[in-house]
C-alpha positions in Angstrom: 0.3 0.0 0.0 2.9 2.2 1.0 4.4 1.8 -3.0 0.7 2.7 -4.3 0.4 5.8 -1.6 4.0 6.7 -2.8 2.5 6.9 -6.2 -0.9 8.1 -6.2 -2.2 11.7 -5.9 -5.1 10.6 -4.5 -5.0 12.2 -0.8 -7.7 9.5 0.4 -5.5 6.6 -0.7 -2.5 8.8 0.8 -5.2 9.0 4.3 -5.8 5.2 4.1 -1.6 4.6 4.1 -1.3 6.5 7.1 -4.1 5.7 8.9 -2.8 2.2 8.4 0.7 2.7 9.4 -0.1 4.8 12.3 -1.6 1.9 13.1 1.4 -0.5 12.8 3.4 2.1 14.7 1.3 1.9 17.7 0.3 -1.8 17.9 3.9 -3.0 16.3 7.4 -3.8 18.0 8.3 -0.7 20.4 11.9 -1.6 19.1 14.3 -3.2 16.7 14.2 -2.8 13.2 10.6 -3.5 12.4 9.9 -1.0 14.4 12.8 1.5 12.2 10.8 -0.3 8.9 7.5 1.0 10.4 8.2 4.5 11.3 10.4 5.2 8.4 7.0 3.9 5.9 5.0 6.5 8.0 7.3 9.1 7.3 8.0 8.6 3.9 3.2 8.5 3.3 3.5 11.6 5.3 5.8 13.4 3.2 4.2 12.4 0.2 0.6 14.0 1.8 2.8 17.0 2.5 3.9 16.6 -1.5 0.1 16.3 -2.8 -1.6 18.6 -0.3 0.7 21.0 1.3 0.1 20.8 4.9 2.8 21.9 6.7 1.0 19.6 10.2 2.2 16.4 7.3 5.9 17.4 7.1 6.4 18.5 11.4 4.5 14.9 11.6 7.1 13.2 9.6 9.8 15.2 11.3 8.5 14.2 14.6 8.5 10.3 13.7 12.0 10.5 12.9 13.5 12.2 14.9 11.7 9.4 17.7 13.5 6.9 15.9 16.7 8.8 15.5 18.7 8.0 18.6 17.8 3.9 18.6 19.6 3.5 15.5 22.6 3.1 17.0 21.2 0.4 18.2 20.7 -1.4 14.9 24.2 -0.7 13.8 23.9 -3.8 11.9 24.9 -4.0 7.9 21.6 -5.2 7.3 20.5 -2.1 8.7 22.2 0.2 6.8 19.5 1.1 4.5 17.1 2.0 7.5 19.8 4.4 8.6 20.7 5.6 5.0 16.7 6.2 4.3 15.8 7.6 8.1 18.6 10.0 8.0 18.4 11.3 4.0 14.4 11.6 4.7 14.8 13.5 8.3 17.6 15.8 6.3 15.2 16.8 3.3 12.5 16.9 5.2 14.0 19.5 7.7 15.6 21.2 4.9 11.9 21.9 3.0 10.6 22.6 6.4 13.1 25.4 6.7 12.1 26.8 2.6 8.7 27.5 4.6 9.7 28.8 8.0 12.9 30.4 8.0 13.9 28.2 11.3 17.6 28.1 11.4 16.8 25.3 14.0 16.1 22.5 11.3 19.7 23.9 9.7 21.3 23.5 12.6 20.2 19.7 12.7 20.7 18.7 9.4 24.6 20.0 9.7 24.7 17.3 13.1 23.2 14.7 11.3 25.6 15.7 8.5 28.3 15.8 11.0 27.1 12.9 12.8 26.7 10.4 9.1 30.9 11.7 8.6 32.3 11.2 11.8 31.0 7.3 11.7 31.7 7.0 8.3 27.9 5.9 7.4 29.0 4.3 4.2 26.6 5.2 1.3 25.3 2.2 -1.2 27.7 3.6 -3.7 31.0 3.0 -1.0 29.2 -0.9 -0.8 29.5 -1.6 -4.2 31.5 -4.9 -4.6 35.4 -3.4 -6.0 36.2 -6.4 -9.5 38.2 -8.5 -7.2 35.0 -9.0 -5.3 36.0 -7.0 -1.9 33.5 -4.2 -0.3 35.4 -0.7 -1.3 34.1 0.1 2.2 33.2 -1.8 5.6 30.6 -0.8 7.8 31.6 1.3 11.0 30.1 0.5 14.1 27.4 3.7 15.3 27.7 3.4 19.2 27.5 7.2 19.1 25.0 7.7 17.1 22.5 7.7 20.3 23.6 11.7 21.3 21.4 14.1 20.3 
């Protein structure tokens, strides 16, 4: 349903997807990778509805969801979770930048700078840097992210 909601411009479909994802976040796991997935999908749907309807409340809600899972990301610093790290941080920074464009509140840009510094400090690899080299080795290895929880 999320994939459909991301591609549609139908506010009713987006509303239904968001309601289901909110329910998944409320009734689903309270920690772990499943929680990250649910929250990331909810924030993505909220951003999609913001794109369609232009309600700043959706953008604020997406940022709130992503901020709540930002600290627990450090617990899931395993290689299998790298896609979620990348998705959540990318979506959070993009959402904060968009909100800054609407409001002009510098705090959002400060948070973007903080997140960017954390990513650089932990050398969190992007998918591009994890592509295999011609001899089959990885171009970059995952670096533990134990200090991501500060903030």
